[in-house]
N, C-alpha and C positions, 0 to 999 in steps of 0.2 A: 565448424562446430556451432551449435545453437547457443545463443546467449539466453540467460534466464532472468526473469523479473518477477518479483512478488509485489502485488498491490494490495495494501491492507487499509480498510476503513477503520478509523478509531473506534474504541469501545463506546458504550452508551454514555452520553453526556447529559448533565443537568441543564435545565433551561436557564437563561440569564442573559445579561448584556454587560459589556459588549460581547459580541459573538466570539471574538478571539480569546477571551478569558474564560469561556465556559469550561468547567472541569468534569472529569469522569465521575460517574456515580459509583457506589460500591459495586453494583452489578457490572458496570463498565470496566472497572479495575479487574474484576474476576474474569470477564470475557477476554480482556487483553492478556492476562496471565495464562489463561488456558490456551490461547492461540500461540503465545510465545513458547510455551512448553512443546506444543505440537511442531512449530516451525524448527525448534532446536533439534528435533529428531529427524529432520528431512535432509537428504543428501545434498551437500554443496552449500547449504545455507550459512554455515560457519565462516565461509570466505566472503560473504556478501557485505557490501556497503549498506548501511542503514541511514536512510534519509527521511526526514519528517517535516511536515508543515510546521511553521512556527506557532500555530495556534495551540493553546494549552492542552486541550484534550488529545490532540495528535502526539504532542511531546510526551504526555503521560503514558499513552499507549506504547509509543516507541521505547520508553524507558523499560517497560516489561521485556520487550524484545532485546534491548541492549544488555540487560542483566542475564537473560537466558543464553544469549549468543556470545556474550563477552566481547562486544564491539561498542564503538562510540556512535553516538547519534550526530548526524550532520544536518542542521536545519536547512531547509530548501524553500525559499520564499515563493517560488512559482507553483506550489502545489496546495494552495489554500482552496476553500470550497468552490469559488466561482472563477478560478483561473482557467485559461483556455487549454484544452487537451492538446491542441496543435503545438502550443509552446512547450509543453512537456515532452511531446514526441520529438520536437527539434532538439531539446536538451538531451534526450536519450541518445540521439544520433551523434552527439558530440562527445559522449562518454567513451573512454577506452574500452576495447573489447577484453574479454577474459575474466572479468570479475562480475558476479551476479549483483543485482541491486534489489533492495527492499524499499518501497516507498510507502510511508504511512500518511494517509491523507483523509479526504472527506468525500461524501456525496455532495453534489453530483459529479465531481471531477473523476473519482475512481471508476464510476460506471461509464462515463463518456470516454475516458481514456482507454478503457478495455474495449469498448465498441470501435473506437478509431483504430487501435492497433490490430484487432482481430478481423473486424468486418469492413474497415475503411470508412466507417460512418459513426459520428458521435451520437446519433439518435438510436443506435442499436446496442447500447451498453447494457451491462448487467445491473440489476438492482442488488446492491450490497447490503445485507443486514449489518448491524454494528459488529465490528471486529472481524468481519469476513475477509478472506484472503483469496485472491485470484493469482494463480501461478501461470505465467506466460513464457513461451519459448519463441525465439525468432533468430534468424540470421542477421536481420537488420531491423531496427525499431522504426519502421515506416508504416504508414497507413495500410492496413489490410495484409500485413506481412507476418503477423504473429499467430501463434496457435495457443488456444486455451488448454493447458495441460490439466489443471485441476481448479476446482472452486470449493472452498471449505469454509463453513461458518462454525461458530462455537457450538451451535445446536447439533452439528454433525459429529462432534467429538463426545457426545453423551452427557 
């Protein structure tokens, strides 16, 4: 049975420093809320583990998902903007099968990780608009072994 993974980029964030403390804008909160409502209606999402980058904007985006899905957020230090997609792939391989995962992170990581899992190359990733979600399926989370099932952005939801 194929495992399922949703990769979400955080909503629109305001500029500022330090980078890890940048917060969502009003528009970013609306984007995250819209995607949370959409995800809550998808089959199998309610059983998922929700993991988020410890950066403020990712945790704020994940909070919208946590509320909609009635799950807890687990901070995951290795999914910040410039972390290595290979390290995330290795982490995914260590996770027990049978429970889907949602990772709320950043560009360029979400794009490079999608490219690695689907195409086997980090330079072939998707460009994620803010709050976009890629849904992946795989038997094993290794390079080139996943299939992109869907890609949805807030603009696609009207």
